[in-house]
C-alpha positions in Angstrom: -28.4 7.5 -6.2 -27.9 3.7 -6.9 -24.2 2.6 -6.7 -22.8 -0.3 -7.6 -18.8 -0.6 -6.2 -16.8 -3.3 -7.7 -14.1 -4.6 -5.4 -14.0 -4.4 -1.5 -10.9 -4.5 -0.4 -8.2 -1.6 1.2 -10.4 1.2 -1.0 -13.2 -0.3 -2.3 -14.7 -1.1 0.9 -14.5 2.4 2.6 -15.5 4.1 -0.3 -18.8 1.9 -0.7 -19.0 2.8 3.3 -18.6 6.2 2.7 -21.0 6.7 -0.1 -23.6 4.7 2.0 -23.2 7.2 4.4 -24.0 10.0 2.3 -27.5 8.9 1.7 -26.6 6.9 -1.5 -27.9 3.0 -1.7 -24.7 1.0 -2.6 -24.0 -2.5 -3.7 -20.5 -4.1 -3.0 -19.3 -6.6 -5.1 -16.7 -8.9 -4.7 -16.0 -12.6 -6.3 -14.8 -13.6 -2.5 -17.8 -15.1 -0.6 -16.2 -14.9 2.6 -15.9 -10.7 2.1 -19.5 -10.2 0.8 -20.6 -12.9 3.4 -18.8 -10.7 6.7 -20.1 -7.4 4.6 -23.8 -8.5 4.9 -23.0 -8.9 8.5 -22.1 -5.7 8.7 -18.5 -7.0 9.6 -15.2 -6.6 7.6 -12.4 -8.3 6.8 -9.3 -5.6 6.6 -8.2 -3.4 9.9 -8.6 0.2 9.1 -9.8 2.7 11.8 -13.1 3.4 12.3 -14.2 1.5 9.0 -15.6 -1.4 11.4 -18.2 0.9 12.8 -19.2 2.7 9.9 -19.9 -0.5 8.1 -21.8 -2.1 10.5 -24.1 1.2 11.1 -24.4 1.2 7.0 -25.5 -2.0 6.8 -27.6 -2.1 10.0 -29.6 1.3 7.7 -29.7 -0.8 4.8 -28.1 1.5 2.8 -24.8 -1.0 1.9 -25.3 -4.6 1.4 -22.7 -7.4 -0.4 -23.4 -9.5 -3.3 -21.1 -11.6 -5.8 -22.5 -10.2 -8.9 -23.2 -6.4 -10.1 -27.1 -5.0 -10.4 -28.2 -2.3 -12.5 -27.0 1.3 -10.9 -26.8 4.6 -11.5 -22.8 4.9 -11.0 -20.0 1.7 -11.5 -17.1 2.3 -9.2 -14.4 -0.1 -10.6 -11.8 -0.8 -7.3 -10.2 -4.0 -8.1 -6.4 -4.7 -7.9 -3.7 -4.3 -10.6 -0.8 -6.2 -9.6 2.5 -6.3 -11.3 3.4 -9.3 -13.2 7.0 -11.1 -12.4 7.9 -9.7 -15.7 7.3 -6.2 -13.8 3.8 -5.3 -16.3 0.5 -4.2 -14.8 -1.7 -7.0 -14.5 -5.3 -5.8 -15.9 -7.4 -8.8 -15.9 -9.1 -7.6 -12.7 -10.2 -4.7 -14.4 -11.0 -6.3 -17.6 -13.6 -8.7 -15.8 -15.0 -5.8 -13.9 -16.1 -4.0 -17.2 -17.1 -7.2 -18.7 -19.5 -7.5 -15.9 -21.1 -4.6 -15.6 -21.9 -4.3 -19.4 -25.5 -6.4 -19.2 -26.2 -3.9 -16.2 -25.8 -0.7 -18.2 -28.4 1.9 -19.3 -28.6 5.5 -20.3 -26.9 8.1 -17.9 -24.8 5.6 -16.2 -21.5 7.0 -14.7 -18.6 4.1 -14.7 -15.5 5.3 -13.0 -12.0 3.2 -12.2 -10.6 4.0 -9.4 -8.0 1.3 -9.7 -4.4 2.7 -10.2 -3.8 1.9 -14.1 -1.3 3.0 -16.8 -2.0 5.4 -18.9 -4.3 4.6 -21.5 -6.6 2.2 -19.5 -9.7 4.0 -20.0 -9.7 4.7 -23.3 -7.4 1.9 -24.8 -8.9 -0.9 -22.8 -12.0 -0.3 -20.7 -14.1 1.8 -23.7 -13.6 -0.7 -26.3 -15.4 -3.4 -23.9 -18.3 -0.7 -22.6 -18.7 -0.1 -26.2 -20.5 -3.5 -26.8 -23.5 -2.0 -24.7 -24.7 -0.4 -27.9 -24.2 2.8 -25.6 -23.1 6.2 -27.0 -19.5 6.8 -24.8 -19.3 10.2 -23.5 -23.4 10.9 -24.2 -25.1 7.8 -22.6 -22.3 6.5 -20.7 -19.9 8.8 -18.7 -16.8 7.1 -18.4 -13.3 8.5 -15.9 -10.6 7.8 -13.8 -10.7 9.2 -9.9 -7.9 7.6 -8.3 -7.8 7.9 -4.6 -5.2 9.9 -2.5 -5.4 8.1 0.9 -2.8 6.3 3.1 -3.8 2.9 5.4 -5.2 4.0 8.9 -6.4 7.3 7.7 -8.6 6.3 5.0 -11.5 7.2 6.2 -10.2 10.8 7.1 -8.7 11.3 3.7 -11.3 10.1 1.5 -13.4 13.2 2.9 -10.9 15.5 3.1 -8.3 15.4 1.0 -8.3 17.0 -2.9 -9.5 14.6 -5.3 -8.9 14.1 -9.2 -11.6 13.6 -11.8 -10.8 12.5 -15.2 -13.3 12.1 -17.9 -13.1 10.9 -21.5 -14.7 14.4 -22.3 -16.0 17.3 -20.3 -19.3 16.3 -19.4 -17.6 13.1 -18.3 -15.8 14.8 -16.0 -18.2 16.8 -14.4 -20.6 14.1 -13.6 -17.8 12.5 -12.0 -17.0 15.3 -9.6 -20.7 16.0 -8.8 -20.8 11.7 -7.7 -17.9 12.3 -5.3 -19.1 15.5 -3.8 -21.6 13.6 -1.8 -18.5 13.1 0.5 -15.8 14.6 -0.7 -15.4 18.0 1.3 -11.8 18.5 -0.4 -11.2 20.5 -4.0 -12.4 18.0 -7.0 -10.0 19.2 -10.0 -11.4 18.1 -13.5 -9.2 16.8 -16.0 -9.3 14.4 -19.1 -8.1 10.7 -17.9 -4.9 10.3 -19.3 -4.0 13.1 -17.0 -5.4 11.6 -14.1 -4.0 8.2 -14.9 -1.0 10.0 -15.1 -1.3 12.0 -12.1 -1.8 9.1 -9.2 1.2 7.2 -11.0 3.3 10.3 -10.6 2.4 10.8 -7.3 3.5 7.7 -5.8 6.5 7.5 -8.5 7.5 10.9 -7.0 7.9 9.5 -3.5 9.6 6.3 -4.8 12.7 7.9 -6.4 13.0 9.9 -3.5 13.2 7.1 -1.1 15.4 5.5 -3.8 17.9 8.5 -3.1 17.9 8.3 0.6 18.5 4.5 0.1 21.5 5.2 -1.9 22.8 7.7 0.4 22.4 5.5 3.0 24.8 3.0 1.2 27.2 5.9 0.4 27.3 6.9 4.3 28.0 3.2 5.3 30.6 3.0 3.2 32.3 6.4 4.3 31.7 6.1 7.9 28.8 8.6 8.0 25.6 8.6 9.9 23.3 9.0 7.2 20.5 9.8 9.6 22.3 12.6 11.4 23.4 13.6 7.5 19.7 13.8 6.4 18.7 15.7 9.7 21.1 18.3 8.5 20.5 18.6 5.0 16.7 19.2 5.6 17.7 22.3 7.9 17.9 23.7 4.4 14.8 25.8 3.4 14.5 24.0 -0.2 15.7 20.6 0.8 13.2 17.7 1.9 15.2 14.2 1.8 13.2 11.1 2.3 14.0 8.4 4.9 15.9 5.5 3.9 14.7 2.0 5.3 15.0 -2.0 4.1 13.2 -1.5 1.3 9.5 -0.3 -0.4 6.5 -1.7 0.0 2.3 -1.3 -0.1 0.4 -1.9 -3.3 0.8 2.0 -4.4 4.7 3.1 -4.1 6.2 -0.3 -5.0 4.2 -0.7 -7.9 2.8 2.3 -9.7 6.3 3.8 -11.3 6.6 0.0 -13.1 3.4 1.3 -14.9 5.2 4.6 -16.3 8.3 1.6 -17.0 6.1 -0.8 -18.8 4.5 2.2 -21.6 8.1 4.2 -21.7 10.7 2.4 -20.8 13.4 3.4 -23.0 12.5 7.5 -21.5 12.2 6.4 -17.7 15.4 5.9 -16.7 15.4 7.4 -13.1 12.2 5.8 -12.4 13.5 2.8 -13.4 16.5 2.7 -11.4 14.8 4.1 -8.4 13.1 0.9 -8.3 15.7 -1.4 -8.7 17.5 0.5 -6.2 14.6 0.4 -3.8 14.2 -3.2 -4.3 17.9 -4.1 -3.8 17.5 -2.4 0.2 16.0 -6.3 1.5 19.6 -8.0 -0.1 21.6 -4.9 1.3 20.0 -5.7 5.0 20.5 -9.2 4.4 24.1 -8.3 3.9 24.6 -6.6 7.1 22.5 -9.2 8.6 25.2 -12.1 7.6 28.3 -9.8 8.7 27.1 -9.6 12.1 25.8 -13.3 12.6 29.8 -13.9 11.5 31.2 -16.9 13.4 27.7 -18.1 15.2 26.6 -21.4 14.1 23.1 -22.1 13.1 22.3 -18.5 13.6 18.7 -17.3 14.5 17.0 -14.1 14.2 14.2 -12.1 15.2 12.2 -10.0 12.8 10.1 -7.6 14.6 7.2 -5.9 12.1 6.4 -7.7 8.5 3.8 -5.2 7.4 4.7 -2.8 4.8 4.5 0.4 7.1 3.8 0.8 10.6 0.6 0.5 12.7 -1.2 -1.5 10.2 -2.1 -4.8 9.3 -1.1 -4.4 5.2 1.5 -7.2 4.2 1.0 -6.2 0.5 4.5 -6.1 -1.1 6.3 -5.7 2.0 10.1 -5.6 1.6 10.4 -7.4 4.8 8.8 -10.5 3.6 11.2 -10.3 0.9 14.0 -10.2 3.3 12.7 -13.2 5.3 13.1 -15.3 2.3 16.4 -14.1 2.0 17.6 -14.8 5.1 15.9 -18.5 4.9 17.7 -19.2 1.5 21.0 -18.0 3.1 20.0 -21.1 5.7 19.3 -18.4 9.0 16.3 -19.8 11.1 14.3 -16.7 11.3 11.3 -15.8 13.6 9.0 -13.0 13.1 6.6 -11.1 15.6 3.9 -8.4 14.5 1.2 -7.7 16.7 -1.2 -6.2 13.7 -0.4 -9.7 11.8 -3.3 -12.2 13.3 -3.6 -15.7 12.5 -0.9 -15.8 10.0 1.7 -19.2 10.2 5.0 -18.2 10.6 4.2 -14.8 12.4 4.3 -14.6 16.0 2.1 -12.7 18.3 4.2 -13.3 21.3 7.2 -11.4 21.6 8.8 -14.0 24.2 8.8 -16.7 22.2 10.0 -15.2 18.9 13.1 -14.1 20.7 13.8 -17.0 22.9 17.2 -18.7 21.1 17.9 -15.8 18.8 21.3 -14.7 18.1 20.0 -11.3 16.6 17.2 -9.0 17.1 16.1 -7.0 13.9 13.4 -4.0 14.1 12.1 -4.0 10.4 8.8 -2.0 10.9 8.7 1.1 13.4 5.0 0.2 15.4 4.7 2.6 17.9 5.0 -0.6 20.5 8.2 -1.2 19.7 9.5 2.1 20.7 9.8 0.7 24.2 11.4 -2.6 24.0 12.1 -4.6 27.4 16.0 -5.4 26.3 16.8 -6.5 29.4 13.8 -8.9 29.5 14.6 -9.8 25.9 18.5 -10.3 26.2 17.8 -13.2 29.3 16.1 -15.1 26.4 18.5 -14.5 23.6 21.4 -16.6 23.1 23.5 -13.7 21.4 22.4 -9.9 22.3 22.7 -8.3 18.7 20.4 -5.5 17.7 19.9 -3.9 14.2 17.6 -0.9 13.7 17.0 -0.6 10.1 14.4 2.5 10.8 16.2 4.6 13.3 13.5 4.6 15.7 14.6 3.2 19.1 17.0 4.5 21.1 19.9 1.8 22.1 20.9 3.3 25.6 18.8 1.0 27.0 19.9 -2.0 24.3 23.4 -0.8 25.2 22.8 -1.1 28.9 21.5 -4.5 28.7 24.7 -5.7 26.9 23.5 -5.5 23.2 25.9 -5.2 20.6 23.5 -2.2 18.1 23.9 -1.7 14.7 22.1 1.1 12.3 20.9 0.9 8.7 23.0 3.6 6.9 25.9 3.8 9.6 29.1 1.9 9.6 
């Protein structure tokens, strides 16, 4: 088949590459000329394990190319961003534009799949009216639906293949055709349903995690007030055969968990009370961490801190919706000088790739993201570069024995 993938971001590009590697002819479309140019040179503009090698191979084989505009194809996959607005609403402008852009290239028999995470009703209320302008009969000549991804950065290629998947169609035949399309590379089970159920499932899966993280974050605040170590308490609670409390932290980031619950709240604001409160609880964590930091720095004139890690999760370069970036903004507004170090983030102004340089003159070292290489920090060496030896771990990731031996005062989120 010839497949046109609209949007070459963290999901669109790996998906396009997987389809290309499975014997399909794929055109990847993006409005960013740098992304298109890089793709046509066999290069990638995002970090993902194994993706560079796969893209280079399928481009060299002629199975994948980049374009700034769609082309006629047998299937169109829309994998564009659905960001959140300032008032916590879904920005559907990219989905609308992408749907409008493919209309001139549609023909009878084509499959149109929305992969972008979207509010319930996006396919039938937003996309279908646009697709109807093609003059083709929806469900009979155009097969339309939603098939959300279930992958995690750092393991995208593996999980695209092996994870189960939902194929939601506007009618049964659309769902069947979407499932057959993805079976070209998906080894996991593909479950057929309608579009609205598929849309809700994607939102509910991420909201489940957000609500449980909110519970853990609320416990962390409670434990600080009650002189209990939340990490020990959670570990013991999880010994119960039917309890699995998530881990607290400085907030929730990424384009999924920090965003998707709002799509449910938007559609059901009066009913989604727990979901709404959970979002506010998790969004409050950077402020809570900032409060802890201010207390630690009490009495230190012109304080400077160093934050280790700014991505939204460990061992990736993805900073979308990162709570650490929000924390940095809060601290700067409080008049605190902030240095940040992250080995995964390259060529970003304000984020150093030199640890020693980042900690020099600092009064507090803060672990924001638990990258693997932070596991064994050289505290003795770092302490010599700092003005005051303070260390705050927001992830319960680092053993403080070496830090304490080097003269550090150690603090832990979720513990007094």
